C-alpha angles and dihedrals in degrees: 000000000000092000092049091051091048092052090058092060119099119251091248089055091049090051090051091051091049090049090050090051090049091050092049094048092046092050091050092049092049096045103041132059144087088316107064101227126174132221087255090057091050093048093049091049091050094053092042098248102154128198101072120127093247100030094115093044091054099040100041103031115020101035097054090040094055092045091050092047091052095051094042091051091046093047095050094043093050092043089053093046093050092047092050092048097044096047096031085229114135090196094060115123131152090237098044092046094053101252095121092046089052089051088050090054090051091049093051091049091050093050091047104042110022118084093214121038109186120166090259091052091050091048091052090050090049090050091053092046092050090049091053090049092050092050091050095047097047092043091054093041093054097039098114138047095263090064126209124339124182093251094044090052092050092048090050089048092051092050094047091046092055092045096049092042089053090052091050091050091047092052090049093050096044093050096041091242097116093119094047093047093045092051091050098043100041091102102249143115098230110135096017109157137180089262089059089061091072083094093060096083089060090053089049089052091053092048091050092051091049091051092047091052097039093110091053091049089053091054093046090050089064100054135313092234089051090049091053090046090054090054101262114152097219091176091076098022096063096052092047092051092045091051089049092052092047091048092052095045094044093048091048092053091046088057103043112357134243115354130164137186099035090095089048101046103042100051091051092050091046093050088051089058106035106023131238101308108113091205083073100030097058099050090044090048090053092056099039094040090053093045092048093052094046090050093047091050091047092053089048089055099048105031092081102009133211085026122069123241109209108255090213089065093050093050091046090055088060099032102051096058088045091053092048089050090055091048090051089054089055096255095298125147114259095229 
């Protein structure tokens, strides 16, 4: 009954509801935690009125953390949606296909071998690592005459993920940086600062490109031959979309570390609500992906306060059953 009523709403109304949910979750994440802040404290911190007891906590810890969570969730959700549309593979996800493990490897290499590791340097290393992972996965997935199937691609992604993660762990152990690499790649937002958000403009760039090409993704999600017949130049479109996915996944890892399942869960939920048109899927994925990540990080902060529960563990608790459910359905979209 609720789902049927929701389907009758216009897309603009659905977007407004998603934006309201994002606002509510963000307010909750800013106002609640180990430090008992009030709405007045939050408002004063937003307008820059210093002097409150928790002003520094809000301005220097919670604000950048919520902003980072929003953009990481949006980046991974949109990257997953674009991958699923472009490959017509409902099991596609930056984490499951090895892109985040590749970014982890790049991050470990940057910390170990580069003399200066600014956030931009780390993002560039993550971008290179994600690109290497994508090349490996798609080369393995298309290595025989039958071509790529959803399950073959996921199996290739699992193998490449383990391989690249082993390289990252090996680099960390050999260079005595295991603790530093583990802290960075554990998949959490602890220690996020305003300086970390220098990566956000690159995520915004990736989101903008995905929005601009959403119509083309919709056409590609039907069939490549249909896309060519409708005048799409897939020869340039595919590389641009792949670079966009790698940019989003690499930037997300550079901000919070390795994280899977967000790019799998959110696009399926969004398609259930708004249909198969990526002009609607991508903007909705931005809002719901950001809200989902903010909420997951908030739960990780308060479930065992004042200690942190790794957000990667919380998302895996939700994501693994969801993945198994998709596998049971034979890799079909749940639309």
